[in-house]
TIVO-54074 format. One record per atom (N, C-alpha, C, O, CB): residue number from 1; residue in one letter; x, y, z. Coordinates in pm, whole numbers, plus 50000, padded with zeros to 5 digits. Glycine has a CB too. Layout:
% TIVO-54074
resi|resn|east|north|up
NUM|a|X|Y|Z
...
% end
This chain:
% TIVO-54074
resi|resn|east|north|up
1|m|50075|49860|50013
1|m|50003|49964|50005
1|m|50074|50118|50000
1|m|50154|50142|50090
1|m|49921|49945|50112
2|n|50057|50198|49924
2|n|50180|50320|49930
2|n|50146|50436|50030
2|n|50063|50415|50119
2|n|50202|50399|49770
3|t|50209|50560|50016
3|t|50209|50638|50160
3|t|50095|50709|50103
3|t|50011|50747|50185
3|t|50357|50740|50220
4|f|50076|50731|49991
4|f|49926|50829|49983
4|f|49800|50784|50032
4|f|49724|50846|50106
4|f|49884|50861|49840
5|f|49783|50667|49983
5|f|49672|50562|50004
5|f|49658|50564|50147
5|f|49558|50607|50205
5|f|49705|50410|49949
6|r|49815|50493|50234
6|r|49790|50503|50395
6|r|49708|50644|50439
6|r|49595|50647|50487
6|r|49949|50502|50479
7|k|49794|50758|50412
7|k|49710|50885|50446
7|k|49594|50879|50409
7|k|49510|50911|50493
7|k|49751|51002|50398
8|l|49567|50856|50332
8|l|49373|50901|50295
8|l|49281|50795|50358
8|l|49167|50819|50397
8|l|49319|50892|50095
9|l|49344|50669|50366
9|l|49223|50571|50444
9|l|49269|50642|50629
9|l|49180|50618|50710
9|l|49266|50326|50413
10|k|49357|50696|50670
10|k|49338|50810|50817
10|k|49254|50915|50810
10|k|49180|50951|50901
10|k|49468|50891|50860
11|k|49268|50982|50665
11|k|49188|51112|50710
11|k|49004|51052|50642
11|k|48899|51080|50700
11|k|49279|51299|50604
12|q|49011|50992|50547
12|q|48853|50957|50478
12|q|48837|50849|50526
12|q|48917|50776|50584
12|q|48824|50944|50318
13|k|48667|50829|50489
13|k|48624|50724|50535
13|k|48616|50600|50466
13|k|48518|50563|50403
13|k|48529|50751|50572
14|i|48715|50543|50479
14|i|48729|50427|50379
14|i|48764|50261|50432
14|i|48868|50227|50488
14|i|48851|50476|50284
15|k|48673|50188|50405
15|k|48672|50058|50523
15|k|48626|49977|50434
15|k|48530|50007|50363
15|k|48574|50060|50674
16|g|48710|49830|50426
16|g|48705|49754|50357
16|g|48836|49672|50333
16|g|48934|49703|50399
16|g|48653|49809|50270
17|k|48847|49534|50212
17|k|48966|49490|50154
17|k|48961|49540|50009
17|k|48865|49562|49935
17|k|48982|49337|50166
18|n|49119|49553|49989
18|n|49129|49555|49845
18|n|49065|49709|49778
18|n|49055|49718|49655
18|n|49042|49414|49791
19|n|49038|49783|49836
19|n|48992|49914|49766
19|n|49137|49973|49742
19|n|49242|49968|49805
19|n|48881|50022|49865
20|a|49095|50033|49618
20|a|49229|50093|49516
20|a|49185|50269|49478
20|a|49079|50298|49422
20|a|49239|49976|49326
21|i|49255|50339|49506
21|i|49230|50458|49453
21|i|49347|50462|49362
21|i|49446|50415|49418
21|i|49215|50572|49554
22|l|49378|50512|49211
22|l|49459|50552|49123
22|l|49415|50680|49097
22|l|49317|50699|49025
22|l|49468|50471|49016
23|q|49504|50810|49171
23|q|49491|50940|49167
23|q|49594|50998|49044
23|q|49711|50969|49070
23|q|49520|50995|49314
24|d|49582|51056|48944
24|d|49688|51155|48869
24|d|49613|51283|48851
24|d|49633|51360|48757
24|d|49742|51099|48714
25|g|49530|51300|48941
25|g|49451|51454|48889
25|g|49443|51496|49000
25|g|49488|51442|49101
25|g|49299|51467|48811
26|s|49376|51610|48990
26|s|49390|51730|49133
26|s|49275|51715|49210
26|s|49176|51742|49142
26|s|49395|51907|49093
27|l|49254|51690|49301
27|l|49159|51685|49438
27|l|49136|51822|49526
27|l|49226|51873|49592
27|l|49231|51578|49544
28|h|49022|51867|49519
28|h|49025|51990|49640
28|h|48873|51952|49709
28|h|48771|51929|49644
28|h|49034|52189|49564
29|n|48883|51953|49858
29|n|48758|51921|49928
29|n|48702|51799|49856
29|n|48587|51813|49815
29|n|48654|52045|49928
30|v|48750|51702|49836
30|v|48677|51583|49745
30|v|48639|51475|49900
30|v|48738|51464|49973
30|v|48820|51488|49590
31|q|48570|51435|49928
31|q|48530|51344|50042
31|q|48523|51198|50019
31|q|48408|51184|49977
31|q|48402|51382|50090
32|y|48569|51101|50021
32|y|48538|50990|50029
32|y|48467|50912|50127
32|y|48512|50906|50241
32|y|48619|50956|50013
33|n|48358|50850|50094
33|n|48274|50749|50151
33|n|48262|50616|50151
33|n|48154|50586|50101
33|n|48189|50768|50124
34|v|48337|50500|50192
34|v|48329|50362|50110
34|v|48330|50267|50182
34|v|48436|50271|50245
34|v|48426|50332|50019
35|r|48272|50183|50209
35|r|48205|50065|50304
35|r|48232|49936|50152
35|r|48178|49952|50042
35|r|47975|50113|50372
36|g|48288|49864|50173
36|g|48289|49763|50062
36|g|48450|49700|50036
36|g|48559|49739|50077
36|g|48229|49844|49920
37|n|48422|49619|49973
37|n|48552|49547|49920
37|n|48588|49550|49748
37|n|48495|49524|49670
37|n|48534|49386|49966
38|n|48711|49579|49699
38|n|48731|49545|49591
38|n|48666|49655|49507
38|n|48600|49625|49407
38|n|48693|49416|49574
39|n|48683|49778|49545
39|n|48623|49876|49486
39|n|48731|49994|49424
39|n|48812|50058|49491
39|n|48525|49926|49588
40|l|48710|50004|49292
40|l|48807|50090|49234
40|l|48767|50233|49210
40|l|48653|50262|49175
40|l|48847|50034|49113
41|i|48881|50342|49233
41|i|48839|50475|49147
41|i|48960|50526|49138
41|i|49055|50538|49215
41|i|48731|50584|49209
42|e|48927|50566|48992
42|e|49040|50616|48905
42|e|49055|50731|48865
42|e|49009|50736|48751
42|e|49050|50563|48805
43|i|49098|50833|48898
43|i|49091|50989|48826
43|i|49225|50987|48717
43|i|49335|50992|48770
43|i|49114|51140|48966
44|k|49221|50983|48611
44|k|49301|51005|48531
44|k|49376|51173|48533
44|k|49335|51275|48588
44|k|49227|50963|48417
45|k|49480|51154|48463
45|k|49578|51253|48421
45|k|49484|51382|48414
45|k|49377|51370|48356
45|k|49657|51213|48272
46|g|49519|51507|48471
46|g|49484|51654|48397
46|g|49325|51624|48464
46|g|49253|51715|48424
46|g|49505|51671|48176
47|a|49263|51549|48534
47|a|49118|51575|48567
47|a|49131|51677|48733
47|a|49228|51681|48808
47|a|49021|51392|48583
48|t|49017|51737|48746
48|t|49023|51792|48847
48|t|48885|51796|48903
48|t|48794|51836|48831
48|t|49085|51905|48830
49|l|48859|51753|49036
49|l|48733|51761|49154
49|l|48757|51834|49224
49|l|48870|51856|49269
49|l|48695|51657|49238
50|s|48626|51907|49258
50|s|48636|52016|49356
50|s|48498|51950|49444
50|s|48420|51866|49399
50|s|48621|52196|49280
51|n|48495|52012|49575
51|n|48367|52022|49645
51|n|48272|51900|49582
51|n|48194|51915|49487
51|n|48299|52178|49623
52|m|48296|51776|49656
52|m|48209|51693|49628
52|m|48233|51555|49686
52|m|48326|51532|49763
52|m|48197|51696|49499
53|m|48136|51455|49641
53|m|48160|51311|49742
53|m|48193|51197|49660
53|m|48127|51198|49557
53|m|48020|51260|49832
54|i|48264|51109|49669
54|i|48235|51025|49635
54|i|48187|50892|49736
54|i|48265|50843|49818
54|i|48321|51022|49562
55|y|48056|50846|49718
55|y|48013|50736|49833
55|y|48017|50617|49746
55|y|47980|50629|49629
55|y|47851|50756|49913
56|m|48064|50484|49799
56|m|48009|50377|49754
56|m|47958|50262|49924
56|m|47989|50246|50042
56|m|48141|50311|49632
57|r|47888|50224|49844
57|r|47822|50096|49913
57|r|47853|49946|49863
57|r|47806|49923|49752
57|r|47672|50112|49899
58|g|47912|49856|49915
58|g|47900|49727|49838
58|g|48039|49704|49773
58|g|48130|49785|49790
58|g|47779|49733|49724
59|d|48051|49611|49709
59|d|48146|49574|49661
59|d|48186|49559|49497
59|d|48090|49542|49422
59|d|48148|49482|49722
60|n|48315|49565|49441
60|n|48342|49567|49308
60|n|48262|49683|49202
60|n|48219|49670|49088
60|n|48312|49427|49271
61|h|48263|49807|49304
61|h|48255|49917|49192
61|h|48332|49989|49150
61|h|48422|50027|49226
61|h|48187|49993|49205
62|k|48328|50027|49040
62|k|48411|50120|48946
62|k|48382|50252|48917
62|k|48269|50268|48872
62|k|48416|50071|48829
63|l|48443|50340|48929
63|l|48482|50492|48934
63|l|48601|50521|48838
63|l|48720|50506|48865
63|l|48526|50536|49086
64|v|48553|50562|48733
64|v|48678|50617|48623
64|v|48630|50754|48607
64|v|48517|50785|48570
64|v|48693|50532|48455
65|i|48741|50848|48644
65|i|48728|51006|48560
65|i|48820|51028|48468
65|i|48937|51040|48506
65|i|48745|51134|48648
66|g|48787|51040|48331
66|g|48869|51099|48213
66|g|48957|51176|48226
66|g|48922|51271|48295
66|g|48810|51158|48132
67|e|49064|51182|48190
67|e|49176|51267|48147
67|e|49089|51478|48132
67|e|48985|51508|48073
67|e|49242|51171|47950
68|n|49146|51536|48179
68|n|49145|51664|48148
68|n|48974|51683|48203
68|n|48908|51775|48157
68|n|49193|51696|47973
69|c|48934|51619|48270
69|c|48784|51644|48331
69|c|48774|51741|48431
69|c|48869|51736|48509
69|c|48724|51523|48394
70|a|48682|51838|48458
70|a|48672|51914|48545
70|a|48513|51877|48607
70|a|48416|51917|48543
70|a|48707|52053|48488
71|f|48494|51803|48730
71|f|48390|51800|48833
71|f|48374|51905|48935
71|f|48444|51888|49035
71|f|48402|51689|48899
72|k|48313|51990|48933
72|k|48325|52109|49001
72|k|48206|52085|49159
72|k|48214|52177|49241
72|k|48278|52247|48874
73|g|48143|52012|49180
73|g|48044|52002|49279
73|g|47982|51904|49238
73|g|47984|51872|49119
73|g|47963|52109|49306
74|g|47889|51816|49367
74|g|47844|51711|49359
74|g|47835|51572|49426
74|g|47834|51568|49549
74|g|47871|51709|49288
75|s|47828|51470|49363
75|s|47827|51350|49407
75|s|47843|51230|49330
75|s|47770|51228|49231
75|s|47732|51343|49461
76|v|47920|51123|49345
76|v|47890|50986|49281
76|v|47878|50876|49374
76|v|47957|50837|49461
76|v|47995|50947|49185
77|w|47738|50822|49331
77|w|47686|50723|49470
77|w|47675|50603|49413
77|w|47604|50580|49315
77|w|47532|50758|49549
78|f|47749|50520|49472
78|f|47706|50352|49441
78|f|47671|50260|49539
78|f|47731|50246|49646
78|f|47814|50276|49383
79|e|47559|50188|49498
79|e|47490|50130|49593
79|e|47499|49958|49551
79|e|47522|49924|49435
79|e|47336|50202|49597
80|d|47477|49850|49672
80|d|47456|49716|49584
80|d|47602|49694|49546
80|d|47699|49747|49600
80|d|47347|49732|49438
81|n|47602|49594|49427
81|n|47746|49560|49381
81|n|47772|49576|49223
81|n|47680|49579|49142
81|n|47779|49407|49422
82|n|47900|49584|49193
82|n|47910|49551|49070
82|n|47886|49692|48952
82|n|47889|49696|48829
82|n|47805|49431|49059
83|c|47869|49772|49030
83|c|47840|49905|48962
83|c|47933|49995|48892
83|c|48044|50019|48939
83|c|47792|49980|49049
84|h|47894|50044|48786
84|h|48038|50130|48680
84|h|47988|50266|48632
84|h|47908|50292|48542
84|h|48086|50035|48506
85|i|48053|50344|48713
85|i|48019|50535|48622
85|i|48178|50545|48601
85|i|48277|50527|48672
85|i|47932|50726|48761
86|e|48149|50593|48437
86|e|48296|50643|48360
86|e|48254|50761|48343
86|e|48132|50775|48358
86|e|48354|50574|48212
87|i|48323|50866|48311
87|i|48342|50958|48247
87|i|48416|51008|48153
87|i|48533|51011|48190
87|i|48343|51001|48295
88|g|48400|51048|48052
88|g|48525|51059|47918
88|g|48597|51180|47949
88|g|48574|51266|48034
88|g|48461|51079|47741
89|k|48708|51167|47845
89|k|48776|51297|47846
89|k|48747|51418|47795
89|k|48718|51421|47675
89|k|48870|51285|47805
90|d|48747|51558|47878
90|d|48757|51652|47869
90|d|48605|51701|47914
90|d|48567|51817|47928
90|d|48817|51674|47754
91|t|48541|51601|47930
91|t|48383|51675|48024
91|t|48417|51740|48112
91|t|48527|51722|48167
91|t|48272|51581|48104
92|t|48324|51841|48153
92|t|48295|51938|48264
92|t|48176|51902|48290
92|t|48104|51842|48211
92|t|48304|52086|48240
93|i|48131|51949|48458
93|i|48071|51927|48493
93|i|48023|52012|48621
93|i|48051|51964|48730
93|i|48096|51834|48480
94|e|47954|52132|48617
94|e|47977|52225|48726
94|e|47897|52169|48831
94|e|47925|52222|48939
94|e|47939|52373|48694
95|s|47797|52071|48842
95|s|47750|52007|48984
95|s|47654|51901|48928
95|s|47588|51921|48826
95|s|47666|52122|49102
96|a|47650|51798|48994
96|a|47611|51687|48929
96|a|47580|51600|49073
96|a|47639|51602|49181
96|a|47731|51627|48814
97|h|47468|51525|49030
97|h|47465|51383|49136
97|h|47431|51264|49038
97|h|47350|51271|48946
97|h|47327|51389|49275
98|l|47485|51186|49063
98|l|47543|51090|48959
98|l|47531|50942|49033
98|l|47636|50890|49072
98|l|47714|51135|48916
99|a|47397|50868|49056
99|a|47371|50755|49149
99|a|47343|50628|49053
99|a|47240|50610|48989
99|a|47240|50790|49253
100|a|47462|50537|49056
100|a|47452|50406|49047
100|a|47373|50295|49106
100|a|47454|50211|49145
100|a|47541|50385|49063
101|t|47243|50254|49131
101|t|47217|50218|49186
101|t|47145|50022|49132
101|t|47077|50015|49030
101|t|47167|50334|49232
102|e|47173|49900|49210
102|e|47105|49798|49186
102|e|47208|49727|49086
102|e|47220|49777|48974
102|e|46962|49833|49139
103|p|47294|49594|49125
103|p|47366|49495|49108
103|p|47411|49506|48941
103|p|47329|49452|48867
103|p|47284|49368|49159
104|g|47522|49564|48877
104|g|47577|49564|48756
104|g|47534|49697|48674
104|g|47584|49719|48563
104|g|47537|49436|48689
105|r|47466|49761|48715
105|r|47407|49878|48652
105|r|47506|49997|48615
105|r|47597|50033|48691
105|r|47302|49929|48745
106|k|47480|50052|48495
106|k|47648|50163|48471
106|k|47559|50299|48414
106|k|47461|50303|48338
106|k|47811|50085|48298
107|i|47631|50401|48478
107|i|47623|50555|48401
107|i|47775|50535|48307
107|i|47885|50511|48355
107|i|47630|50726|48543
108|l|47746|50550|48186
108|l|47873|50589|48082
108|l|47844|50724|48039
108|l|47738|50768|47992
108|l|47890|50488|47939
109|i|47958|50786|48063
109|i|47934|50951|47992
109|i|48067|50961|47895
109|i|48174|50904|47917
109|i|47937|51108|48134
110|g|48036|51047|47780
110|g|48121|51025|47677
110|g|48225|51144|47688
110|g|48218|51224|47781
110|g|48044|51016|47541
111|d|48317|51151|47593
111|d|48420|51288|47582
111|d|48355|51419|47588
111|d|48232|51425|47586
111|d|48501|51294|47441
112|d|48410|51499|47594
112|d|48399|51625|47567
112|d|48205|51691|47586
112|d|48133|51737|47498
112|d|48474|51630|47404
113|c|48178|51672|47718
113|c|48042|51666|47729
113|c|48059|51795|47841
113|c|48149|51823|47921
113|c|47968|51502|47776
114|m|47936|51855|47811
114|m|47937|51993|47902
114|m|47797|51993|47972
114|m|47692|52016|47914
114|m|47956|52145|47803
115|f|47808|51968|48086
115|f|47677|51957|48170
115|f|47688|52095|48285
115|f|47781|52122|48361
115|f|47671|51782|48259
116|s|47565|52161|48266
116|s|47524|52286|48393
116|s|47526|52237|48527
116|s|47570|52123|48542
116|s|47366|52350|48383
117|y|47487|52303|48628
117|y|47477|52268|48746
117|y|47327|52215|48772
117|y|47228|52233|48701
117|y|47521|52378|48827
118|s|47339|52137|48906
118|s|47248|52095|48923
118|s|47152|51947|48866
118|s|47034|51921|48888
118|s|47220|52191|48907
119|i|47266|51857|48779
119|i|47224|51774|48712
119|i|47198|51655|48771
119|i|47278|51642|48863
119|i|47291|51767|48625
120|e|47120|51554|48763
120|e|47115|51445|48833
120|e|47083|51320|48746
120|e|46975|51332|48689
120|e|47023|51466|48937
121|f|47153|51195|48718
121|f|47158|51099|48698
121|f|47121|50997|48790
121|f|47197|50991|48886
121|f|47245|51098|48662
122|r|46995|50886|48791
122|r|46957|50780|48845
122|r|46909|50680|48746
122|r|46832|50695|48651
122|r|46868|50811|48936
123|t|46984|50553|48799
123|t|47010|50437|48727
123|t|46862|50380|48766
123|t|46777|50337|48688
123|t|47154|50346|48775
124|g|46854|50392|48923
124|g|46691|50315|48988
124|g|46612|50451|49050
124|g|46619|50574|49050
124|g|46720|50169|49156
125|d|46533|50339|49101
125|d|46397|50421|49170
125|d|46442|50420|49328
125|d|46402|50512|49398
125|d|46219|50326|49145
126|s|46524|50317|49384
126|s|46550|50317|49508
126|s|46471|50235|49576
126|s|46525|50180|49672
126|s|46548|50428|49555
127|h|46338|50206|49551
127|h|46239|50130|49619
127|h|46175|50051|49518
127|h|46213|50076|49404
127|h|46142|50212|49695
128|s|46087|49962|49530
128|s|46040|49884|49445
128|s|45900|49892|49401
128|s|45822|49926|49490
128|s|46065|49780|49487
129|i|45845|49867|49279
129|i|45717|49880|49260
129|i|45668|49723|49255
129|i|45755|49654|49204
129|i|45689|49970|49131
130|i|45571|49660|49288
130|i|45542|49548|49274
130|i|45376|49567|49202
130|i|45283|49634|49245
130|i|45567|49473|49417
131|d|45382|49496|49100
131|d|45275|49436|49036
131|d|45172|49336|49116
131|d|45198|49221|49149
131|d|45335|49369|48930
132|n|45045|49410|49139
132|n|44965|49306|49202
132|n|44908|49166|49162
132|n|44868|49076|49235
132|n|44874|49361|49229
133|e|44915|49172|49060
133|e|44848|49028|48958
133|e|44987|48926|48970
133|e|44978|48807|49002
133|e|44806|49080|48738
134|t|45071|48972|48950
134|t|45193|48850|48934
134|t|45281|48900|49022
134|t|45382|48831|49033
134|t|45272|48825|48779
135|k|45275|49008|49095
135|k|45362|48980|49249
135|k|45496|49030|49223
135|k|45553|49067|49325
135|k|45378|48804|49303
136|e|45568|49041|49108
136|e|45661|49098|49016
136|e|45681|49227|49009
136|e|45602|49307|48960
136|e|45636|49067|48904
137|r|45828|49262|49077
137|r|45873|49387|49059
137|r|45853|49417|48912
137|r|45852|49334|48820
137|r|46013|49400|49106
138|i|45834|49573|48902
138|i|45832|49586|48754
138|i|45919|49734|48742
138|i|45915|49797|48635
138|i|45656|49589|48684
139|n|45989|49780|48846
139|n|46048|49867|48791
139|n|46210|49858|48799
139|n|46261|49966|48829
139|n|45992|49975|48839
140|c|46298|49752|48780
140|c|46412|49720|48775
140|c|46505|49820|48755
140|c|46440|49901|48690
140|c|46421|49638|48701
141|a|46619|49866|48769
141|a|46688|49969|48769
141|a|46754|49952|48618
141|a|46762|49832|48590
141|a|46783|49975|48897
142|q|46798|50031|48521
142|q|46876|50040|48372
142|q|46975|50102|48376
142|q|46990|50161|48483
142|q|46813|50099|48263
143|d|47084|50122|48274
143|d|47196|50170|48266
143|d|47144|50283|48194
143|d|47039|50278|48129
143|d|47303|50087|48211
144|i|47223|50395|48206
144|i|47200|50530|48144
144|i|47360|50532|48030
144|i|47472|50486|48052
144|i|47188|50679|48297
145|i|47310|50599|47923
145|i|47453|50631|47834
145|i|47439|50779|47762
145|i|47335|50821|47711
145|i|47480|50501|47696
146|v|47523|50825|47767
146|v|47548|50988|47734
146|v|47683|50946|47642
146|v|47791|50904|47684
146|v|47585|51115|47899
147|e|47645|50970|47516
147|e|47751|50967|47416
147|e|47835|51089|47390
147|e|47808|51185|47463
147|e|47696|50933|47297
148|d|47919|51103|47312
148|d|48035|51231|47294
148|d|47967|51351|47288
148|d|47859|51358|47228
148|d|48131|51227|47155
149|h|48012|51438|47338
149|h|47967|51617|47317
149|h|47828|51597|47350
149|h|47762|51541|47263
149|h|47985|51703|47137
150|v|47785|51621|47425
150|v|47593|51633|47501
150|v|47660|51731|47589
150|v|47760|51733|47662
150|v|47483|51459|47611
151|w|47527|51845|47538
151|w|47557|51982|47634
151|w|47401|51920|47714
151|w|47308|51864|47654
151|w|47560|52194|47533
152|i|47408|51948|47850
152|i|47317|51946|47967
152|i|47308|52074|48029
152|i|47397|52141|48082
152|i|47357|51848|48068
153|g|47125|52108|48008
153|g|47115|52241|48095
153|g|47093|52180|48203
153|g|47081|52061|48232
153|g|47005|52354|48067
154|a|47087|52344|48301
154|a|47092|52317|48472
154|a|46952|52252|48486
154|a|46848|52257|48420
154|a|47108|52476|48586
155|h|46993|52188|48598
155|h|46842|52145|48680
155|h|46756|51994|48610
155|h|46652|51941|48648
155|h|46714|52305|48655
156|s|46841|51960|48506
156|s|46791|51862|48433
156|s|46806|51719|48515
156|s|46897|51699|48595
156|s|46862|51866|48298
157|i|46711|51629|48486
157|i|46713|51489|48551
157|i|46706|51422|48415
157|i|46642|51460|48317
157|i|46581|51447|48668
158|v|46808|51284|48432
158|v|46814|51164|48326
158|v|46773|51052|48389
158|v|46831|51018|48493
158|v|46954|51133|48263
159|l|46663|50974|48335
159|l|46664|50867|48454
159|l|46673|50718|48373
159|l|46715|50711|48258
159|l|46505|50880|48561
160|k|46636|50627|48432
160|k|46722|50510|48382
160|k|46700|50433|48250
160|k|46582|50403|48230
160|k|46714|50412|48478
161|g|46760|50407|48186
161|g|46685|50317|48064
161|g|46727|50434|47934
161|g|46696|50399|47820
161|g|46469|50290|48094
162|v|46790|50559|47951
162|v|46803|50641|47872
162|v|46938|50674|47780
162|v|47036|50712|47844
162|v|46766|50727|47939
163|s|46952|50662|47647
163|s|47047|50698|47603
163|s|47005|50816|47521
163|s|46904|50828|47451
163|s|47110|50598|47548
164|i|47131|50925|47549
164|i|47125|51045|47472
164|i|47248|51030|47373
164|i|47364|50996|47397
164|i|47131|51181|47570
165|g|47172|51074|47228
165|g|47289|51047|47138
165|g|47396|51178|47098
165|g|47358|51295|47100
165|g|47222|50990|47002
166|g|47493|51149|47072
166|g|47595|51262|47044
166|g|47559|51390|47013
166|g|47439|51406|46990
166|g|47673|51231|46945
167|d|47619|51470|47006
167|d|47608|51610|46956
167|d|47488|51686|46999
167|d|47466|51792|46941
167|d|47610|51610|46811
168|s|47409|51646|47091
168|s|47300|51676|47150
168|s|47293|51775|47252
168|s|47391|51802|47322
168|s|47259|51576|47191
169|v|47175|51837|47265
169|v|47132|51918|47391
169|v|47026|51881|47449
169|v|46935|51846|47374
169|v|47111|52047|47372
170|i|47003|51877|47586
170|i|46904|51903|47666
170|i|46866|52023|47699
170|i|46967|52090|47719
170|i|46919|51853|47757
171|g|46762|52090|47717
171|g|46703|52199|47734
171|g|46725|52184|47901
171|g|46734|52077|47961
171|g|46549|52208|47663
172|i|46733|52313|47959
172|i|46723|52361|48084
172|i|46596|52312|48193
172|i|46484|52354|48164
172|i|46720|52502|48057
173|k|46606|52241|48295
173|k|46519|52201|48380
173|k|46434|52074|48308
173|k|46316|52058|48341
173|k|46436|52326|48423
174|s|46487|51999|48224
174|s|46404|51911|48149
174|s|46461|51751|48241
174|s|46563|51721|48302
174|s|46443|51928|47951
175|l|46313|51670|48201
175|l|46321|51563|48278
175|l|46321|51442|48166
175|l|46213|51404|48122
175|l|46203|51562|48388
176|v|46420|51394|48130
176|v|46462|51308|48051
176|v|46445|51176|48085
176|v|46518|51122|48169
176|v|46574|51332|48027
177|t|46305|51086|47997
177|t|46261|50969|48026
177|t|46293|50872|47924
177|t|46303|50756|47963
177|t|46132|50975|48052
178|k|46315|50899|47777
178|k|46331|50854|47667
178|k|46461|50850|47602
178|k|46544|50932|47643
178|k|46255|50909|47605
179|n|46495|50771|47511
179|n|46591|50789|47441
179|n|46573|50943|47327
179|n|46479|50977|47256
179|n|46605|50646|47375
180|v|46719|51012|47353
180|v|46712|51107|47247
180|v|46840|51099|47124
180|v|46961|51087|47140
180|v|46712|51250|47323
181|p|46760|51110|46998
181|p|46874|51050|46911
181|p|46986|51172|46906
181|p|46975|51271|46978
181|p|46815|51004|46743
182|p|47087|51156|46821
182|p|47264|51228|46773
182|p|47161|51354|46735
182|p|47041|51361|46709
182|p|47400|51132|46592
183|n|47254|51437|46745
183|n|47230|51558|46654
183|n|47098|51651|46686
183|n|47055|51729|46602
183|n|47216|51501|46504
184|s|47030|51634|46830
184|s|46896|51678|46809
184|s|46912|51757|46960
184|s|47010|51747|47033
184|s|46763|51545|46781
185|i|46747|51869|46999
185|i|46717|51922|47109
185|i|46641|51854|47142
185|i|46568|51789|47067
185|i|46686|52032|47118
186|a|46641|51851|47302
186|a|46499|51742|47375
186|a|46479|51893|47490
186|a|46569|51974|47511
186|a|46565|51513|47491
187|a|46346|51895|47547
187|a|46327|51992|47652
187|a|46215|51968|47696
187|a|46129|51936|47614
187|a|46337|52124|47623
188|g|46186|51974|47818
188|g|46066|51952|47850
188|g|46067|51878|47995
188|g|46167|51848|48061
188|g|46002|51877|47736
189|i|45911|51854|48034
189|i|45864|51787|48065
189|i|45763|51664|48078
189|i|45658|51687|48137
189|i|45875|51829|48082
190|p|45784|51549|48034
190|p|45894|51472|48036
190|p|45987|51560|47878
190|p|45928|51654|47826
190|p|45836|51278|48024
191|a|46061|51537|47847
191|a|46208|51606|47744
191|a|46108|51560|47601
191|a|46081|51440|47606
191|a|46429|51488|47762
192|k|46074|51601|47529
192|k|46058|51592|47375
192|k|46161|51644|47314
192|k|46236|51729|47363
192|k|45943|51656|47319
193|v|46174|51575|47154
193|v|46285|51607|47070
193|v|46188|51792|47016
193|v|46068|51818|47017
193|v|46318|51442|46915
194|i|46290|51869|46982
194|i|46186|51983|46936
194|i|46282|52004|46822
194|i|46216|52032|46721
194|i|46145|52131|47049
195|k|46384|52002|46803
195|k|46437|52024|46652
195|k|46515|51883|46667
195|k|46515|51812|46767
195|k|46546|52186|46611
196|n|46589|51859|46531
196|n|46663|51747|46443
196|n|46809|51880|46378
196|n|46793|51999|46354
196|n|46517|51658|46275
197|g|46925|51806|46367
197|g|46966|51842|46260
197|g|47085|51944|46304
197|g|47149|52014|46226
197|g|46853|51893|46175
198|i|47103|51937|46454
198|i|47211|52036|46505
198|i|47326|51975|46571
198|i|47346|51857|46602
198|i|47154|52133|46604
199|n|47418|52108|46590
199|n|47526|52025|46676
199|n|47534|52191|46783
199|n|47455|52285|46779
199|n|47718|51950|46558
200|w|47630|52178|46848
200|w|47702|52284|46947
200|w|47831|52284|46963
200|w|47903|52185|46950
200|w|47663|52276|47073
201|d|47879|52431|47003
201|d|48011|52493|47040
201|d|47996|52551|47187
201|d|47893|52606|47225
201|d|48053|52614|46933
202|r|48110|52532|47267
202|r|48138|52554|47362
202|r|48159|52708|47354
202|r|48147|52767|47462
202|r|48230|52470|47397
203|k|48187|52778|47251
203|k|48234|52913|47229
203|k|48158|53007|47164
203|k|48107|52960|47062
203|k|48341|52911|47166
204|r|48135|53106|47182
204|r|48023|53218|47109
204|r|48047|53224|47020
204|r|48158|53275|47009
204|r|48002|53347|47136
205|l|48005|53201|46934
205|l|48011|53236|46784
205|l|47950|53365|46702
205|l|47829|53377|46687
205|l|47950|53130|46726
206|y|48025|53443|46659
206|y|47929|53553|46581
206|y|47977|53558|46463
206|y|47890|53555|46377
206|y|47922|53701|46635
207|e|48104|53565|46416
207|e|48104|53621|46272
207|e|48042|53516|46127
207|e|48054|53543|46008
207|e|48272|53656|46248
208|a|47956|53355|46212
208|a|47890|53341|46065
208|a|47752|53443|46059
208|a|47684|53462|45958
208|a|47839|53160|46035
209|f|47730|53502|46188
209|f|47579|53599|46160
209|f|47614|53699|46168
209|f|47551|53761|46253
209|f|47455|53599|46247
210|e|47739|53792|46087
210|e|47743|53899|46082
210|e|47667|53961|45929
210|e|47672|53879|45837
210|e|47881|53921|46113
211|v|47611|54070|45902
211|v|47560|54136|45828
211|v|47645|54168|45735
211|v|47611|54240|45641
211|v|47507|54221|45878
% end
């Protein structure tokens, strides 16, 4: 066990066996709260994390923060076992709560995405809904997948089973419950596609519109 991890264990709330933290990024006011075994946290080169919590309950979870990511506030949250949250390189998140719950569920976010603040992702509902006739549960968790270069507006919520195609935009305060195709804008409660055939840029572009 390296010196960094020994110091981290003393300072942070990390309990269990064979938990590993591979840190090649920069952290400021990041709290770890880990209970379980064989969990992996990997923060790649150039990534910056601040004012957030990494919370894990259970075994064999995996968190990967890609190169040059910026995650400025909020939390990543794991429950049950074998869950996976991965954020691609160059993605920026002002603040978000990303929750992967129920065994084997995933949240996969692509490269060069841009999330505003107060974003929420949930793979599950945290409690069970039972069909009275069959006695079976009808709200099992599902993965969430966000492809490369997706912009998500402030206060938006993305629920289980959703896939958002690349180069798309999710409007402010949207509730995304269904898949969004690439190169489109979706907005509303629930979110609906309101425009196709678009792309977006982080820069404010003026030249193309000059008269």
